[in-house]
Residue, then its C-alpha position, 0 to 999 in steps of 0.5 A: x495530491x497525496x501519494x502512497x509509497x509501498x516497499x513491496x519487497x519487505x512485505x510480510x503478507x499480513x493482509x491488513x492493508x487489504x482488510x482496511x481498503x481492498x480497492x487500493x490493495x490486492x494480495x498476490x497469489x503468486x508470493x502472498x504479498x500485498x500489491x499496491x493497485x495501479x501502483x508504478x515501480x520506481x527503484x524498488x518502491x511502488x507508488x501511486x498518486x490518490x484522491x483526497x477521498x481515499x486518504x483516510x483509509x490508506x493512512x489507517x493501512x500505513x498505521x496498521x502495517x506491522x513492518x511500516x513499509x507504507x508511507x503517505x506523503x501529502 
């Protein structure tokens, strides 16, 4: 199953990932950065396993990220 890796600490809060797929991404009111819904933090990288149904939209979110901090691993 695919996995999303998100380096939240480097997020600039552009909100593109949220605009593309608000089911998996949220904007934090505390700091304005994007948060990976259901993500688990491991050594500064947030991770979550996703279904194949979500893969396409999250790939679009990763490609749209201007700081390239979202990675999709198959």
